[in-house]
C-alpha positions in Angstrom: 53.3 106.3 185.1 55.2 103.0 185.1 55.3 100.8 182.0 53.4 97.5 182.3 55.0 94.2 181.3 52.6 94.0 178.4 53.6 97.4 177.1 57.3 96.5 177.6 57.0 93.4 175.5 55.0 95.1 172.8 57.6 97.9 172.4 60.5 95.4 172.5 58.8 93.0 170.0 58.2 95.9 167.6 61.8 96.9 167.8 63.1 93.3 167.4 60.8 93.0 164.3 62.2 96.2 162.8 65.7 94.9 163.3 64.9 91.6 161.6 63.2 93.4 158.7 66.2 95.7 158.2 68.6 92.8 158.3 66.6 90.7 155.8 66.6 93.8 153.5 70.4 94.2 153.9 70.9 90.5 153.2 68.9 90.8 149.9 70.4 94.1 148.8 74.0 93.7 149.9 74.3 89.9 149.7 75.3 90.2 153.4 76.1 87.1 155.4 74.4 87.3 158.7 72.4 84.7 160.6 69.4 85.8 162.8 68.1 83.6 165.6 65.1 85.0 167.4 64.1 82.8 170.4 61.9 84.0 173.2 63.4 87.1 174.8 66.6 86.9 172.8 67.6 88.1 169.3 71.0 86.8 168.3 72.9 88.0 165.3 75.9 85.9 164.1 78.4 87.3 161.6 80.5 85.5 159.0 83.6 85.8 161.3 81.7 83.9 164.1 81.2 87.0 166.3 77.8 87.8 167.7 75.6 90.6 168.8 73.0 89.4 171.4 70.0 91.6 172.2 67.7 90.5 175.0 64.7 91.7 176.9 65.2 92.1 180.7 61.5 92.0 181.7 62.0 92.6 185.5 63.9 95.8 184.7 62.0 96.8 181.6 65.3 97.1 179.8 66.9 95.9 176.6 70.5 94.6 177.0 72.9 94.4 174.1 76.2 92.5 174.1 78.6 93.2 171.2 82.3 92.3 170.9 83.0 95.8 172.0 81.0 95.7 175.3 77.6 95.4 177.0 74.9 98.1 177.1 71.6 98.6 178.9 68.8 100.5 177.3 65.7 101.8 179.2 62.6 103.4 177.7 62.8 107.2 178.3 60.4 109.8 176.8 59.4 107.5 173.9 62.9 106.2 173.0 65.2 103.4 174.1 68.2 105.1 175.6 71.5 103.8 177.0 71.7 104.5 180.7 75.4 105.2 180.6 76.1 107.4 177.6 72.6 108.4 176.5 72.8 106.9 173.1 69.7 105.8 171.2 69.1 102.1 170.8 68.3 101.8 167.1 71.2 104.0 166.1 73.5 102.0 168.3 72.4 98.7 166.8 72.8 100.1 163.3 76.3 101.3 164.1 77.3 98.1 165.9 76.2 95.9 163.0 78.2 98.0 160.6 81.2 98.1 162.9 81.2 94.4 163.7 80.0 92.9 160.4 80.4 95.6 157.7 76.6 95.5 157.0 74.7 98.8 156.6 71.2 98.8 157.8 68.5 101.4 157.3 65.4 101.6 159.5 
């Protein structure tokens, strides 16, 4: 059964909130320097070196797209998880690794 737009937004919003919560915890615990800008369908993370990770909802495709300084990735919802269409990686693990790689900040979800 196909996902509705409402279901897509609920799943994506829950995930965005989990990322924001983990970052706020890391900022408090690690004295990390990371700016979060959540606006509409976009969650933008800016690191102290000026680099960014941009996570956005692609509603027509029911995908989450992520742009890091290492490349762009597309995640679709498959069997209860957000998975990368190219390499099969799981979204939350990918975000966690990307934030550590790009900004040296360790998150835990």
